[in-house]
N, C-alpha and C positions, 0 to 999 in steps of 0.2 A: 330671589335671584339665584341662578345656578350657573356654574362654570363647567366647561367641557375641556378636558385636557387634550391638546392637539398633538404635542410631541415633547420630547425630552431634549435638554441641552447636554450634549456629550462632551462638553468642555471646549468646543470649537469657538464659541462666541462668548465665553464666560466673562472676559475682561470688558468687552464693549457693552454688553447688556447691563452688567452690574454697575457700570459707571454712569450710564444714561438714565436708568430707571430707579426710582425710589420705591418705598413700600406703597402698595396699592396702586402703582402706576402701570399702565399697559400701553403697548404700541398697537394701534388698530389701523387697518386699511379696508375700505369698503365703500359702498354707495351711500351717500348722504340723502335720506328720504324719509317721508312719513309712510307708515304702514297702517292698514285699516284698524287694527286693534290696539293702537297706542297713540295717545294724544301728544306725546313728546316725539320730536324727530329722532330717527335712529341711524346708526351706521349698520348697514346690512353687509355682513361678511360671508362671502361664498368661498368654496374651495377653488383653488387655482386649477386651470386646465393643464393636463399633461397627458401624453400618450399612454403612460402606464395606468393612470386613473381611468382613462377612456376604455382600455381593455378590461379592467376590473368591472366597470359599469356594464359593458356589453354582456358579460357572463353572469351578472348578478340577477337575482329575482327582483321583481318590481318593488316589493316592500324594502328590500335592502338598498335598491337604487335611491328611492325617495329619502330614506333615512340618511344615507351617505351624502347626498347632495343637498340636504336641508341647510338653509342659511341660518346664521345666528343674527338676530336683530338686537342691537345694543342701544338702549335709550341714552341719548347724549344731551346734556345741557351745554349749549354753545352760544353765548352771546356774541354779537358782532361777527358772525361767521362770514367769510369772504364770498360764499355762494349760498343761495337760498335752497333749503331742502326741497327736493322734488315732491310734489303732491299730485297723485293721479286724480283726474276729474273725468268721470265717464261721459259728461255732457259736452266735452270739448273734443274737437277732432285731434287725431294722433299727431298731426303736424304742428299743432298749436300747444301741445302739452308742455313743452319745455324738455330739458334733458336732465338726466341724473348725473350728478358730479361724483367722481371718484376722489376720495380724500385719504391721506395718510397722516395720522396724527398721534400725539401722545396724550393720554387721558388718565384721569385719576378716578378710582372707584369711590363713590360717596355712599358708604353703607347705611347711613341714617335715612337716605332718600331712595335707595335701591336704583340709582342711576349712575352714569359716569359723567364727569365734568371735563371739559376741554382744558388742556394745559398748553400745548403748542403744536404747530404744524411741523411735520417732519419732511414734507414735500408740498409744493404748490398743488392746488386742486386741478384735476384733469377732466376734460369733457368726455373722454373715452376711458373705459375701464379695461384692464388686462383681461384676457380670455378667462372665463370662469365656467364652472359647471352649475347647471340649474335643472331641476327635475321638470319634465314636461307635464302639461295638464293631463295628458293621457295616462301617464304613470301614476299621478296622484289620484285620478278617478278610479283606476284599477285597484289601488291600495284601499281606497274608501269602500269599494264594493266588497272586497275580500273581508274587510273588518266587519261590515254589516252582516255578512253571511255567517261569520264565526261567532257572533254574539247571540246568546240565547234570547228568544223573544220574551219580553217581560209582560206579565199579565197586568191589565189595568186594575187599579183598586176599585172595589165596589162603590158605586156612587149612591148616596142617600137620596131618596125621593121624599120630599117634605109631606106630600099628600098621603102616601101609603106606608111609610116606615115610622117606627117609633124610635125613641132615642136609644133604646137598648140594642144590643148586638142581634142581628138577624142573619140567618143562614141564607145566602144568595140563591140557593136552589129552591127554597120554598116560595110559594106565591103569597103576596100580601092579601089580607082580608080587607075588602072594602066595605064600609058601612054605608047604608042608605040613610039619607036625611029624611026625616018625617015632617 
């Protein structure tokens, strides 16, 4: 489990935050959904949309854009949730998929299980999320292509052939000697 520092409190909200949250408690707001690589439902936290952030993104390189707009997916144990976590099903039409719910809640980090546990709702779930930034598929594809180009090609390890190779080390440039059966 890793954490990303988003900002610092400069003393403006010191009284309210320290009174509301205990040790290992966090306020989270995001989309309540399943993601492909996690069996536990997650809160997907995206960056809020603002004109300043939009200007930064327009000037940034594709790799910087994708890294900047990358969502944080936080696994959440939440029994008796008021809304069902969204699960994408490629076999169902888009109209019948259901909708992602935007939730704001207080959660506690459970270090023994590497997940967060639900504590309390800070606002009722909403069907529509506030505007947020999300990297386009085109930007992600560009970054993946650049990464492939920059990686050196790895040589495949020499495969052993049971018929022609002995168990000892053999130089791959030499040809094996085949014996005729009599």
